[in-house]
N, C-alpha and C positions, 0 to 999 in steps of 0.2 A: 585752459580754454584754447581752442585752436583758432588761429588767426586766418581769415579768409583771404582770397587772392587779392582783391582790389586794395584792401588795407595794407597787406604785406608789400605790394608793389609801391604804394604811396610811401610807406616807411623806408623802403630801400632808396627811393629817389631822394627823400629828405636827408637820409644819412650821407648819400653821395654829395648832396648840395652843401651840407655842413662841412664836409671834408674839403671840397673845392673852395669854399669860403675861407676856411682856415688857412689854406695854402696861399690865397690871394692876399689875405690880411698880413700874413708873414712876409710876403714879397713887398707890399707897400711900406710896411714898417722898416724892413731891412734896407730899402733902396737908399735913403740918405746916408746911412752908415757905410754902405758899400762904397759910395763914392769917396767919402772921407777916408776910409781905410785904404782904398786903392791909391789915393793921392799920397797918403802917409807912407805907404809901402814903396811907391815909386820914388819919392824923394829920398827914402832911406837907402834904396838900392844903389844910389850914387856913391856911397861910401865904400863899396867893394863887396867881396865875398862874405865878409863878416855879417852884414845885414841880411844877405840872402840865406846864410846859415841859420840866423836867428829866426827868420820868417819860417824856414822849414821846420825848426824846432817847435814853433808855435803851432803850426799846422798839424803836427803829430801829437800835440797836447790837447785833449778834449776839454780841458778846463781853462784854456787860454782865452784872451780877449779878442781873438781874431775871428771875423766872420768868414765862413768858408762854404763852398758848395761842392759836394762830392757826388760823383756818379759812378756806378759799378755795373759792368755788363757781364752776364754769365751765359755760358753755353753748356748745356748738359745733355748727356746721352747715357743710355742704359739698355741692357738686354738681359734676358733670362728665360727660364723654362716657361714662365707665364705668358711670355710674348713669343714663344717658340723660337727663341734666340734671334728674334728680329730686332734690330736697333730702333730705339725710340728717341727722338731728339726734342730738345726744348731750349728756350732762351728767354731771358728776362733782364730787366734793368732795375737797379736800386737808386732812387733819387733821394739825396740826403743833404738838405741845407742845415748848417750849424750857425746858430745865432746867439751870441751872448748879450744879456741885458744887465746893466749896472743898477743894482738896487740901492746900495749904500756905498760908503767909502771902502768897506771891507767885504761886503757880500755882493754876489752876482748870480744871475739865473741863466743857465745855458739850455737852450732847446735844441733837440736833435731828432726831428721827425724823420722817419724812414718810410718812403713811399715806394712800394714795389709795383712795377709795371711788367706784367707778363706778356710777352710777345706771342708765345706758343708753348704749351706744355701738354704732355700726354695724360689723359685721364681715363682710367678703366671704365668701360661702358657695357659690361656684361660678358657673356662667355659665347664664343663661336661654336658652331656644331663640332668642330675638330677638338674642342676641349681647351682651346687657348683663349686668352682674354681679348676681347674687342676693345679698341682704344678710340677715344675721341679727342680732338685737340681743342683747347680752350685758350683764350687770351683776354687780357683786360687789366683792370686795377685790382690789386690785392688789399689785404687789411693794413692800415697805416699804424705804425708804432709811434708813440709820442712820449719820450722820456723828458721830464722836467728836472733838471739837476741844479740844486743850490750848492754853491761853493764859497768857502771863505778864503780870501787871499792869504797865501802862506806867509809866515814870518820871515824876515830877511835871513838868508843862510839855510832855510829849511829845504830839504830835497824832496819832501812829500807834499802832495796836494790831494785832498779828499773832497768828495762831493756826493750828494744823494738827494733823493726826492721820489715823488711818485712817477709811475710810468703807466701808459695806457695803450690799449689796442683798440682801434675803432673799426667796426664792421663795415668797411667801405668797399669790399670786394664787389665787382660788377657781375660775378657769377658765383653761385654757392660752392662750386668746386675749387674756387681760388681763395676762399677764406673760411673762417670758423662760424661766421654769423652771430658772434657773441661780442658784447661790450666786455672788455677785460681791464683789470687794474691790478697794481701791485707795487712793490718797491724797486728802486734802481740804486746802485752804488757804483761809484767809479773811483779808482785810485791811480795816481800818477807818481812815478819816481823820476826825478829830473836832476841831471848834472850838467856840466858844461859840454859834454860830448854824447850824452845819452838821455833820451826821453822814452820811457816805457810805461805802459798802463794797461788796465783792463776795466771793462764795463760789464757789469752783471745786471740782469733784469729778470723778474719773475711776475707772471700774470695768473690771476684766477678769473674765471668768467662771472660776470655779475648779472647780466640780462641779455635778452635777445633771442629771437627765433623760437620762443617757448620750449616745448618738449621735442620739437622736430629735429633739433641739433644737440649733440652731446655737450655736456659741460667740459670746460678746458682747465688745465693746470699745466703750465709750461714755462720754461725758462730760456735764457739766452745769455751766453758768455762771449764777449768779443775781446780778443787779445791777439797779438799786442796792438795797441792803438797807434 
């Protein structure tokens, strides 16, 4: 069944509203812990470089108990025969808050939502009379990734930490060219190897489309591997 325009617009607005609500709830819940963590880290830094090194090690460990906020800026360019060797430029930002929740004395939940914000990206928009591709530039919010990682605290002396759980992709893109238009879900697995001088790990995720946009958008089956962490 094909969805008509007003219903599709209403569904899109609802999806964006849910995404913004999740971000706001995350910020409200995280705020008290942010202050507590900042106070603890500040007091710990008085002991010298050892505490700073420990903090750096925790920040590089995706399964640690440290609240963190990462932002990544990307500037992209490309050219080829399709664009008649004309450079096409784009830029975006990845906003990623990392928030651990203590469930029991041994188990914790780590949330790592990834919110892509596209400032400007070239999108093919047909063919010019010269036979080259015409491009349009789009910007806005992309699809949000939301992995939920459950981890068991390692035993004393253990160098390995493992975690896993479900991961989701929310169709929050503000333009259909910036997202898949599909609700997606799948597994996520993270592994960390930690010594006194080294912290290394990898986070793997895979998603399959479940629903969204009817038959107007193709189904998805995609993965992501982030290393080193």
